[in-house]
C-alpha positions in Angstrom: 66.9 -69.0 53.6 70.6 -68.1 52.9 72.6 -68.0 56.1 76.0 -67.0 54.7 78.4 -67.4 51.8 82.0 -68.3 52.6 84.7 -69.0 50.0 82.3 -70.4 47.4 80.1 -72.4 49.8 76.6 -71.1 50.6 75.0 -72.2 53.9 71.2 -72.5 53.7 68.5 -73.4 56.1 66.1 -76.1 54.9 63.4 -77.8 57.0 65.0 -76.5 60.2 68.5 -77.9 59.5 71.5 -76.3 57.8 72.8 -77.5 54.5 75.8 -76.4 52.4 75.8 -75.8 48.7 78.9 -75.2 46.5 79.3 -72.2 44.2 80.3 -74.3 41.2 83.5 -72.4 40.3 84.6 -72.6 36.7 88.0 -74.4 36.7 87.7 -75.0 40.4 87.5 -78.2 42.5 85.0 -80.9 41.6 81.5 -80.7 43.1 81.2 -82.6 46.4 78.5 -85.2 46.9 75.2 -83.5 47.9 76.3 -80.1 46.8 74.1 -78.0 44.5 75.6 -75.8 41.9 75.0 -72.1 42.3 75.5 -69.3 39.7 78.9 -67.7 39.8 77.2 -64.3 39.6 75.3 -65.0 42.9 78.5 -65.9 44.7 80.4 -62.8 43.3 77.6 -60.5 44.3 77.7 -61.8 47.9 81.5 -61.4 48.0 81.2 -57.8 46.8 78.6 -57.1 49.6 80.9 -58.7 52.2 83.7 -56.4 51.0 81.5 -53.4 51.3 80.5 -54.3 54.8 84.2 -55.0 55.7 85.2 -51.6 54.4 82.4 -50.0 56.5 83.6 -51.8 59.6 87.3 -50.9 59.0 86.7 -47.2 58.6 84.8 -47.1 61.9 87.9 -47.9 63.9 89.5 -45.0 65.8 92.2 -43.1 63.8 91.5 -45.4 60.8 93.1 -44.3 57.5 92.2 -45.5 54.1 91.7 -49.3 54.3 94.3 -51.4 52.5 93.6 -54.4 50.3 95.2 -56.7 52.9 92.8 -55.4 55.6 89.7 -55.7 53.4 90.4 -59.3 52.2 91.1 -60.4 55.8 87.9 -58.7 57.2 85.8 -60.0 54.3 87.4 -63.5 54.3 88.1 -63.7 50.6 91.3 -64.3 48.6 93.4 -61.5 47.2 93.0 -62.9 43.7 89.2 -62.9 44.1 89.3 -59.3 45.3 91.2 -58.1 42.2 88.9 -60.2 40.0 85.9 -58.5 41.5 87.1 -54.9 41.7 90.2 -54.5 39.7 91.8 -52.2 42.3 91.5 -50.8 45.8 89.9 -47.7 44.4 87.3 -49.9 42.6 86.5 -51.6 45.9 86.1 -48.3 47.8 83.9 -46.9 45.0 81.7 -50.0 45.1 81.4 -49.9 48.9 80.3 -46.3 48.9 77.8 -46.8 46.1 76.4 -49.9 47.7 76.0 -48.1 51.0 74.1 -45.3 49.1 71.8 -47.9 47.5 71.1 -49.6 50.8 70.2 -46.3 52.5 68.3 -44.7 49.6 66.2 -47.7 48.4 63.8 -47.6 51.5 63.5 -43.8 51.1 62.4 -44.2 47.5 60.0 -47.0 48.3 58.4 -44.9 51.1 58.1 -41.9 48.8 56.1 -44.0 46.3 53.7 -45.3 49.0 50.1 -44.3 49.7 49.0 -41.1 51.3 49.3 -37.3 50.7 52.6 -35.7 49.7 53.3 -34.7 53.3 52.6 -38.3 54.6 54.9 -39.8 51.9 57.7 -37.3 52.7 57.3 -38.1 56.4 57.5 -41.9 55.6 60.6 -41.3 53.5 62.4 -39.5 56.3 61.3 -42.0 58.8 62.7 -44.8 56.6 66.0 -43.0 56.3 66.3 -42.4 60.1 65.5 -46.1 60.7 68.1 -47.2 58.2 70.7 -45.2 59.9 69.8 -46.7 63.2 69.8 -50.3 61.9 73.0 -50.1 59.9 75.2 -47.5 61.6 78.5 -48.7 60.1 77.0 -48.5 56.5 75.5 -45.0 57.3 78.8 -43.8 58.7 80.7 -45.0 55.7 78.4 -43.1 53.4 77.7 -39.9 55.3 81.0 -39.4 57.1 83.8 -41.2 55.4 82.8 -41.2 51.7 84.4 -37.8 50.9 87.8 -38.9 52.1 87.8 -42.3 50.5 86.8 -41.4 47.0 88.9 -39.3 44.6 87.4 -36.1 43.3 85.0 -35.4 41.9 82.6 -36.8 44.5 79.7 -38.8 42.8 76.1 -37.6 43.2 74.6 -38.3 46.6 72.0 -41.1 46.1 70.2 -40.4 49.4 69.9 -36.7 48.7 68.5 -37.5 45.3 65.9 -39.9 46.7 64.7 -37.3 49.2 64.7 -34.6 46.5 62.4 -36.7 44.3 59.9 -37.0 47.1 60.1 -33.3 47.9 59.5 -32.3 44.3 57.0 -34.9 43.2 53.3 -33.9 43.4 53.9 -31.2 45.9 50.6 -29.4 46.5 52.2 -26.0 47.1 53.7 -25.5 43.7 57.4 -25.0 43.0 59.2 -22.9 45.6 60.6 -19.6 44.2 64.2 -20.9 45.2 63.7 -24.0 43.0 66.3 -26.7 43.1 68.5 -24.8 45.6 65.7 -24.8 48.1 65.2 -28.5 47.7 69.0 -29.1 48.1 68.9 -27.0 51.3 66.1 -29.0 52.8 67.6 -32.4 52.0 71.0 -31.2 53.2 69.5 -30.1 56.5 68.0 -33.6 57.1 71.3 -35.3 56.1 73.4 -33.0 58.3 71.4 -33.9 61.4 71.9 -37.6 60.7 75.6 -37.1 60.0 76.0 -35.2 63.3 74.5 -38.1 65.2 76.8 -40.6 63.5 79.8 -38.6 64.4 78.7 -38.6 68.0 78.1 -42.4 68.0 74.4 -41.8 68.6 73.0 -43.5 65.5 70.4 -45.4 67.5 68.7 -42.2 68.6 67.9 -41.1 65.0 64.4 -42.6 64.9 63.4 -40.4 67.8 64.3 -37.4 65.7 61.8 -38.3 62.9 59.2 -35.8 63.9 61.6 -32.9 64.1 63.2 -33.8 60.8 59.8 -33.9 59.1 59.0 -30.5 60.6 62.3 -29.2 59.3 61.6 -30.4 55.8 58.0 -29.0 55.8 58.7 -25.7 57.5 58.9 -23.7 54.3 55.7 -25.2 52.7 53.1 -24.4 55.3 51.2 -26.7 57.6 48.3 -28.9 56.5 45.8 -31.0 58.4 47.3 -34.2 56.9 50.8 -33.0 57.9 49.7 -32.3 61.5 48.0 -35.7 61.8 51.1 -37.4 60.4 53.4 -35.6 62.8 51.2 -36.5 65.8 51.4 -40.2 64.7 55.2 -40.1 64.4 55.7 -38.2 67.7 53.5 -40.7 69.4 55.7 -43.6 68.3 59.0 -41.8 69.1 
């Protein structure tokens, strides 16, 4: 299991003990005795993720402005040269961090939407996955839902989370296409996201899983109740 990646050295757990493996930089220092060579792409991917997390942590601070390169490299514990090699610019780093946050939040939604059960049950599972993701990674969620508009230059890129929810809403829905079409889907998805954004702004991200039942009811309100929906809602409310 990988425990961490720091400046080209990966710490792993093997047989209950910790070992360190070098990244094998091209043109870098020679391999130390006992170090295994790891792909440069692996190390670079982990550094990008550390920068994304660093940016999320920096924008959480009170009265924080746009993070600077100096702040990000210090928080992420990487060199300035490596930063520019990975992102090219500060804007590139901020765009990557917001896109990565969107992927981290939307991937569980998409997986839940492809799961078993009726349309209503899959939609409920998708919303539940999103609420849980917000609670488990509040800094990432706040970066994406609250700070992304001010960090990225216009035009703002498509919302990955809204798209993931929209796919679940539209796919195999038993009630046919709503007369309002895509605008209606956007309204429903926007309502779910707005509730989560409000909790993040109030520093109440940990309470979002308890809202799952209400969020599902909000999403299904315009489509009419079904027995499967009612059963699913009772299950969710029993866990909240």
